C-alpha positions as CSV (number, residue, x, y, z in Angstrom):
1,M,-10.7,16.4,-1.3
2,K,-8.0,18.7,0.9
3,K,-9.7,17.3,4.0
4,S,-9.0,13.8,2.9
5,L,-5.7,14.3,2.4
6,I,-5.2,16.1,6.0
7,T,-6.7,13.6,7.6
8,L,-4.3,10.7,6.2
9,A,-1.5,12.8,7.3
10,V,-3.0,12.7,10.7
11,L,-3.6,8.7,10.3
12,G,0.4,8.8,10.1
13,A,0.4,7.4,6.5
14,A,2.4,10.3,5.6
15,A,4.1,10.8,8.9
16,S,7.4,11.1,7.6
17,S,6.7,14.1,5.7
18,V,9.8,16.5,6.2
19,N,10.7,20.1,5.1
20,A,14.6,21.7,4.5
21,Q,14.1,23.0,8.1
22,S,15.8,21.2,11.0
23,G,13.6,20.5,14.0
24,V,11.9,18.2,15.9
25,T,7.8,17.9,16.3
26,L,5.5,16.6,19.0
27,Y,2.2,15.4,17.4
28,G,-0.9,13.4,18.4
29,V,-4.3,12.6,18.3
30,I,-6.8,11.7,21.2
31,D,-10.1,10.1,19.7
32,G,-12.7,9.4,22.4
33,S,-15.9,7.4,21.6
34,I,-19.1,5.7,23.0
35,E,-20.1,2.4,21.2
36,Y,-23.1,0.3,21.1
37,V,-22.8,-2.7,19.1
38,N,-25.2,-5.9,19.0
39,R,-24.7,-9.5,18.8
40,V,-21.3,-10.0,19.9
41,A,-20.1,-13.4,20.8
42,A,-18.7,-14.4,23.8
43,S,-15.6,-12.6,25.4
44,A,-14.0,-10.8,28.5
45,A,-16.0,-7.9,27.7
46,T,-19.1,-9.5,26.5
47,P,-19.5,-12.9,28.8
48,N,-23.1,-14.0,27.1
49,Q,-23.0,-15.2,23.9
50,G,-25.1,-13.0,21.4
51,G,-25.1,-10.2,23.8
52,S,-24.9,-6.7,23.1
53,R,-22.1,-4.1,24.5
54,F,-22.3,-0.4,25.2
55,A,-19.2,0.9,26.5
56,M,-15.8,3.0,25.2
57,P,-14.0,1.1,22.8
58,Q,-10.3,1.4,23.4
59,V,-9.6,1.5,19.5
60,G,-10.9,4.6,19.3
61,G,-13.4,5.8,17.0
62,L,-12.1,7.3,13.8
63,S,-8.6,7.3,14.7
64,A,-6.4,4.9,17.3
65,S,-5.1,7.6,19.9
66,R,-1.4,8.3,19.6
67,W,1.4,10.5,20.2
68,G,4.9,10.8,18.5
69,L,8.1,12.7,17.8
70,R,9.3,13.4,13.9
71,G,12.4,15.1,13.4
72,V,14.6,16.3,10.6
73,E,18.3,17.5,10.2
74,D,19.1,19.7,7.1
75,L,22.3,18.4,5.8
76,G,22.6,20.3,2.9
77,A,22.6,20.0,-1.1
78,G,18.9,18.7,-1.0
79,N,19.9,16.1,1.6
80,Q,18.1,15.4,5.1
81,A,18.3,12.9,8.2
82,L,15.1,12.1,9.5
83,F,13.3,10.1,12.3
84,V,10.1,9.3,13.8
85,L,8.9,7.7,16.9
86,E,5.2,7.0,17.4
87,S,3.3,5.2,20.3
88,G,-0.3,4.1,20.7
89,F,-2.0,4.4,23.9
90,Q,-5.9,3.3,25.0
91,W,-7.4,6.6,25.5
92,D,-10.0,5.5,28.1
93,S,-7.3,4.1,30.5
94,G,-4.2,6.0,29.5
95,N,-2.5,2.3,29.3
96,L,0.0,1.5,26.4
97,Q,-1.6,-0.1,23.4
98,S,1.0,-3.0,23.4
99,T,4.3,-3.6,25.0
100,P,6.6,-1.8,22.6
101,L,6.5,1.8,23.5
102,F,7.0,2.8,20.2
103,N,4.7,0.4,18.9
104,R,3.1,2.1,15.5
105,Q,6.3,3.6,14.2
106,S,10.1,3.8,15.1
107,Y,12.5,4.4,12.3
108,V,15.4,6.4,10.9
109,G,16.5,7.4,7.1
110,L,18.0,9.8,4.7
111,Q,16.1,11.8,2.0
112,N,17.1,13.4,-1.0
113,N,15.0,16.0,-2.7
114,T,15.6,14.2,-6.0
115,F,16.2,10.7,-5.7
116,G,13.5,10.1,-2.9
117,K,13.8,8.5,0.8
118,L,15.5,5.2,2.3
119,T,14.0,4.7,5.9
120,F,15.2,1.6,8.4
121,G,13.1,0.2,11.2
122,R,9.0,-0.1,11.9
123,Q,6.7,1.2,9.5
124,Y,3.9,1.2,7.2
125,T,4.3,-1.4,4.4
126,S,4.1,-0.6,0.9
127,F,1.1,-2.0,0.0
128,F,-0.6,0.3,3.0
129,D,1.1,3.3,1.5
130,G,-0.4,2.9,-2.0
131,M,-3.9,2.3,-0.9
132,A,-4.1,4.7,2.1
133,N,-5.9,7.5,-0.2
134,F,-8.5,5.2,-1.4
135,A,-9.8,4.1,2.0
136,P,-13.2,5.6,2.0
137,L,-13.2,5.8,5.7
138,R,-9.5,6.6,6.0
139,F,-9.2,3.1,7.7
140,A,-11.5,4.3,10.7
141,A,-11.6,1.9,13.2
142,T,-15.5,2.4,13.2
143,Y,-16.3,1.0,10.9
144,E,-13.8,0.1,8.1
145,P,-12.4,-3.5,7.5
146,G,-8.9,-2.2,7.4
147,I,-7.3,-5.2,8.9
148,W,-9.2,-7.7,6.7
149,W,-7.9,-5.4,3.9
150,M,-4.3,-4.7,4.6
151,G,-3.5,-7.8,6.5
152,L,-2.1,-8.0,10.3
153,N,1.2,-7.3,9.2
154,Y,0.4,-3.3,7.6
155,R,3.2,-2.3,9.8
156,E,6.5,-4.5,9.9
157,D,9.7,-4.8,11.8
158,N,13.0,-4.8,10.5
159,M,12.1,-3.1,7.3
160,V,14.3,-1.2,4.7
161,K,12.0,1.2,2.8
162,Y,12.3,3.3,-0.3
163,T,10.0,6.2,-1.3
164,G,10.5,7.7,-4.2
165,Q,8.1,11.1,-5.4
166,F,8.3,12.0,-9.2
167,G,5.5,14.6,-10.0
168,P,2.3,13.3,-9.4
169,L,3.4,9.5,-9.4
170,Q,4.8,7.7,-6.2
171,A,6.8,4.5,-6.0
172,V,7.2,2.7,-3.0
173,A,9.0,-0.6,-2.4
174,H,10.1,-2.5,1.0
175,F,11.7,-5.4,2.7
176,S,11.3,-6.7,6.2
177,F,13.7,-9.0,7.5
178,G,11.3,-10.1,10.3
179,A,7.9,-8.7,10.1
180,G,7.2,-8.6,13.8
181,V,3.6,-9.5,13.6
182,A,2.8,-11.9,16.8
183,V,-0.2,-13.5,16.0
184,Q,-1.0,-15.5,12.4
185,N,-4.7,-15.8,13.7
186,A,-6.6,-15.8,17.0
187,A,-5.1,-19.4,18.2
188,I,-1.6,-19.6,16.4
189,L,1.5,-17.9,17.5
190,L,4.2,-17.4,15.3
191,A,7.9,-18.7,15.9
192,N,10.3,-16.2,17.6
193,G,7.5,-13.6,18.3
194,G,7.2,-13.2,14.4
195,A,10.6,-11.4,14.5
196,G,12.3,-13.8,12.2
197,E,16.0,-13.1,11.7
198,V,16.7,-16.7,12.8
199,P,20.2,-18.2,11.8
200,G,19.5,-20.7,9.1
201,H,15.8,-20.0,8.4
202,F,16.1,-16.4,6.7
203,S,12.5,-16.8,5.1
204,D,10.8,-17.0,8.4
205,N,8.7,-14.0,8.8
206,I,10.0,-12.0,6.1
207,A,8.0,-9.8,4.3
208,Y,8.1,-7.6,0.8
209,G,6.1,-5.7,-1.5
210,G,5.6,-2.7,-3.9
211,S,3.2,0.0,-4.7
212,L,2.7,2.7,-7.5
213,L,0.3,5.9,-6.8
214,Y,-0.7,8.4,-8.9
215,L,-2.5,11.5,-8.0
216,N,-2.8,14.5,-10.2
217,S,-4.2,17.7,-10.0
218,S,-7.6,17.4,-11.8
219,G,-8.9,14.9,-9.3
220,F,-8.1,11.9,-10.4
221,G,-5.8,9.3,-8.9
222,A,-5.0,5.1,-9.4
223,S,-3.0,2.6,-7.3
224,L,-1.4,-0.8,-7.8
225,G,-0.1,-2.8,-5.1
226,A,1.3,-5.9,-3.7
227,D,2.2,-7.5,-0.4
228,V,4.0,-10.9,0.3
229,W,4.4,-11.9,4.0
230,R,5.9,-15.1,4.9
231,P,4.7,-16.1,8.6
232,A,5.8,-19.2,10.4
233,A,4.4,-20.9,13.1
234,V,7.4,-23.5,13.3
235,T,10.8,-22.2,12.9
236,G,11.4,-23.2,9.5
237,Q,8.3,-23.9,8.1
238,P,6.9,-20.4,6.8
239,G,3.6,-20.1,5.4
240,T,2.6,-17.2,2.6
241,M,0.1,-14.7,2.6
242,T,-0.2,-13.1,-0.7
243,K,-2.1,-9.8,-1.6
244,L,-2.6,-7.6,-4.9
245,G,-4.4,-4.7,-5.2
246,A,-5.9,-1.9,-7.5
247,A,-7.9,1.3,-6.7
248,A,-9.0,4.6,-8.0
249,L,-10.4,7.7,-7.0
250,Y,-11.8,11.0,-8.3
251,N,-12.7,14.3,-7.1
252,T,-15.4,16.4,-8.2
253,G,-16.5,19.5,-6.3
254,P,-17.7,18.6,-3.1
255,F,-17.6,14.8,-3.8
256,K,-15.1,12.5,-3.9
257,F,-15.5,8.6,-5.3
258,T,-13.7,5.8,-4.7
259,L,-13.7,2.0,-6.1
260,G,-11.0,-0.8,-5.3
261,Y,-10.1,-4.5,-5.5
262,R,-7.8,-6.7,-3.2
263,Y,-6.8,-10.1,-3.9
264,N,-5.5,-12.5,-1.0
265,K,-4.3,-15.8,-0.6
266,G,-3.2,-17.4,2.4
267,E,-1.5,-20.6,3.1
268,F,0.2,-22.7,5.3
269,A,3.5,-24.2,5.5
270,N,2.1,-27.5,3.8
271,G,0.5,-25.8,1.2
272,S,-3.0,-25.9,2.1
273,T,-5.5,-22.8,2.1
274,L,-5.8,-20.9,5.2
275,L,-7.8,-18.3,3.6
276,R,-8.6,-17.3,-0.2
277,D,-11.0,-14.3,-0.8
278,D,-11.8,-11.0,-2.9
279,Y,-12.5,-8.0,-1.3
280,W,-14.1,-5.2,-3.1
281,W,-15.3,-1.7,-2.0
282,A,-16.8,1.5,-2.9
283,G,-17.6,4.9,-1.2
284,V,-18.4,8.4,-1.6
285,N,-17.4,11.4,0.5
286,Y,-19.4,14.6,0.2
287,Q,-18.3,17.9,1.8
288,A,-22.0,19.1,2.8
289,T,-20.3,22.4,4.4
290,P,-17.1,23.7,4.9
291,A,-17.7,21.8,8.5
292,L,-19.8,19.0,8.1
293,G,-18.3,15.9,6.0
294,L,-20.4,12.7,5.0
295,S,-19.1,9.5,3.8
296,L,-20.6,6.4,2.7
297,A,-18.9,3.1,2.2
298,Y,-19.8,-0.6,1.0
299,Y,-17.5,-3.5,1.4
300,Y,-17.9,-7.1,0.3
301,A,-15.6,-10.3,0.6
302,D,-15.9,-12.9,-1.6
303,V,-14.7,-15.9,0.4
304,K,-13.6,-18.7,-1.6
305,G,-12.3,-21.2,1.1
306,A,-10.8,-21.2,4.7
307,R,-9.2,-23.5,6.9
308,A,-8.7,-23.3,10.9
309,T,-5.6,-25.2,10.9
310,A,-3.2,-26.7,8.4
311,T,-5.0,-30.1,8.5
312,A,-8.7,-29.2,8.8
313,P,-11.3,-29.7,6.1
314,E,-11.8,-26.4,3.8
315,T,-14.9,-24.5,4.7
316,N,-16.6,-22.2,2.4
317,P,-18.1,-19.3,4.8
318,A,-20.6,-17.2,3.5
319,N,-19.7,-14.1,1.6
320,M,-19.5,-11.0,4.2
321,Q,-21.0,-7.6,3.3
322,Q,-20.9,-4.2,5.0
323,V,-22.2,-0.6,4.8
324,S,-20.9,2.3,6.7
325,F,-21.7,5.8,7.3
326,I,-19.9,8.6,9.1
327,A,-21.0,12.2,9.8
328,D,-17.9,14.3,10.7
329,Y,-18.4,18.1,12.0
330,N,-15.1,20.1,12.6
331,F,-15.4,22.8,15.0
332,S,-11.9,23.4,13.9
333,K,-8.6,22.3,12.2
334,R,-8.0,20.5,15.3
335,T,-11.4,19.1,17.0
336,D,-14.2,17.3,15.5
337,V,-17.2,15.5,16.6
338,Y,-18.6,12.5,14.6
339,L,-21.3,9.8,14.4
340,S,-20.4,6.5,12.9
341,A,-22.8,3.6,12.1
342,G,-22.0,0.4,10.4
343,Y,-24.1,-2.6,9.6
344,A,-22.6,-5.9,8.9
345,R,-23.9,-9.2,7.2
346,N,-22.5,-12.9,7.6
347,G,-19.8,-11.6,9.9
348,G,-18.8,-9.3,12.4
349,L,-18.4,-5.6,11.8
350,S,-15.2,-4.7,10.1
351,F,-15.3,-8.3,8.8
352,D,-13.7,-9.3,12.5
353,S,-12.7,-12.9,12.8
354,A,-10.2,-15.6,13.7
355,A,-8.3,-14.9,10.6
356,T,-7.8,-11.1,11.6
357,A,-7.1,-12.0,15.5
358,F,-10.2,-10.2,16.6
359,A,-8.1,-6.9,15.9
360,F,-11.3,-4.8,16.2
361,K,-12.9,-6.4,19.3
362,Y,-15.9,-7.6,17.6
363,P,-15.4,-11.4,17.8
364,T,-17.5,-13.8,15.8
365,M,-20.9,-14.2,16.6
366,A,-22.9,-17.0,18.1
367,G,-24.8,-18.1,15.1
368,Q,-26.1,-14.7,14.2
369,K,-25.9,-13.5,10.5
370,S,-25.7,-9.7,11.1
371,M,-24.4,-7.2,13.6
372,V,-24.8,-3.2,14.2
373,G,-22.7,-0.5,15.5
374,V,-22.9,3.0,16.3
375,T,-20.6,5.1,17.6
376,V,-20.2,9.0,18.7
377,G,-16.7,10.6,19.4
378,I,-14.7,13.5,19.8
379,R,-11.2,13.8,18.5
380,Q,-8.5,16.1,19.0
381,I,-5.5,16.7,17.1
382,F,-2.0,18.2,18.4
């Protein structure tokens, strides 16, 4: 569906798209919402265990608020130089999302119309690029388990990345000299801030991966991807996070159907399992009218085993499930309003947990078995 591809470009997965003309473009998204969520465990925002929360979420609703600059210079003979700088901010307060100014993307590179693109800096992983078109809710913060699916390292520092487009086939590969992801889970800080690049310890916090994406004009698409990250909690002792994924989509009339699978195995430096799970998803998007889009998705995490620390006994948490729904009404190409709802079983919304560092601010529930969230919001794209 055209709407899906346009939205993904806004999310930043295609933020590096360029044309033959030289110039610099200012772009961004402001997404403001109000959310009700029940049974949230103790945190700064919800001091009472099992309490509900009615607030404005900092992470946004459908999109994270951000602004950015992208530029391109035509070098002639089908060659261009390009850059992207992108910064996230908290829409409700105006504060930066995190300490680095351009925490979302910061890279420079060269592109050739025939041979593809080579970029250097902080970027999305190849795995993310390969799977982005197959996310039923386009990685909406409310409510799609994007961090559980992709991992904390879905963006990485110090990256060299190649992207080639050959007709309907896209090939992407990357290598990061130090992913720059500061936390492995809620309790463990990574050595050297996750940046790697430590003399004598080349393997600390490196990451690499690749993906193949096929999208044809008849509405069919498929993707394969792999991602490896070597986070080191102690210098010289990296663990290993391995992800493999496969997905497919089909567009017919006003409908888009998606289906996918992701394998994950996380290991501590001593070889013991941090987290092993199989993640499945399915979704349908329906363009009810030119202005109104409806999305329904189901997510299932088959958790095989997990450990809190490298020496802790392995546990077998209950498998998590979630159903999510979005109704999105577009006033124009730039402005939309939406309602989003999610129901999670055996875990927090978006499968939030210590293993994902409370990425969406839905910390583990206090012995509860389900969580419900409802969000209404407005989004402006510029």
